[in-house]
N, C-alpha and C positions, 0 to 999 in steps of 0.2 A: 149180738144180732148182726148178721152180715147184710150186705147191700140188697140182696134178693129178698130177704125177709122184710127189710124196711120198706121196699117197694110194694110188696104184697100187702103189708099192714096198712100203708098209706092209702092204697087203692081200696082196701076193704073198708076202712073208715069212711072214705069219700063216698062209697056206695050207700052208706046208711044216711048220709046227709041229703038235703033237698035244696033245690034252687028257688023254692017259693018264699023262703024267709031270708031277710037281709043278712044276718050274721052267718047263717049256714051256707049261703051261696058263695060268700067270700072264702070261707074255710074250705069248701069243697073244691073251688077253683085252685086255691093254693096247694092243697094236697095232690091234685092232679098234676100241677106244674112241678111240684117237688118230685113226684114219682117219675115224671118224664125226664127231668134233668138228671136225676140220679141214675136212671136206666140208660141214658145216653152215655154216661161216663163209665158205667160198669161194663167192662169188656173182658172176654175170655179168649185165649189163643188155643186153637186145636191144630195138631200136626196132621196134615193130609198128604196123600202121595203127590198131589199137585203143588203143594206148598203149605204155608202157614195160613190158617183161616181165622179171622176175627169174628166173634159173635157178640152182639150186644144183648142186654137183658130182654129186649123186645123182639129178638129174632132177626134183626138186621145183620147181614154178614157180607164180608168181602175178603179177598185174599190180600196179603201184604205185598207191597211192591218190593223190588230187589233192595232198594235203599232201606226201607223199613225192616225188611227181613234181617239185614246185616245189623242194624241197630238193635233189634230184638235179641239176636243171638249173642252179640258181644256185650251189650250194656243192659239187657233185659228191660228196655224201654218199650212199653206197650202203646202204640198209637191209638188215637180215637177214631171211631167210626163217624164220619161226617155225612149227615143225610143229604146235604146239598151238593156234595162232591160227586161229580160224574165219574163212574168207573168205566174203564175201557176193556 
């Protein structure tokens, strides 16, 4: 099972739970948190004519900076997509 399947499975199980009962609301909240954290760490790199594009599991995207692009091409280090980071 890869990360995308795990995210979809966790969100599918969370949809069947309810917030009305105490044990289920904690489990539902934890499954949503798990899917969110795993989705933020799951990143793909696509080559575009403008440069290298990062895509997260939730559709967030940004282009790599020059420094990140060099690190990716030389060492295959994939940077994270930070939602709080301002892109210019």
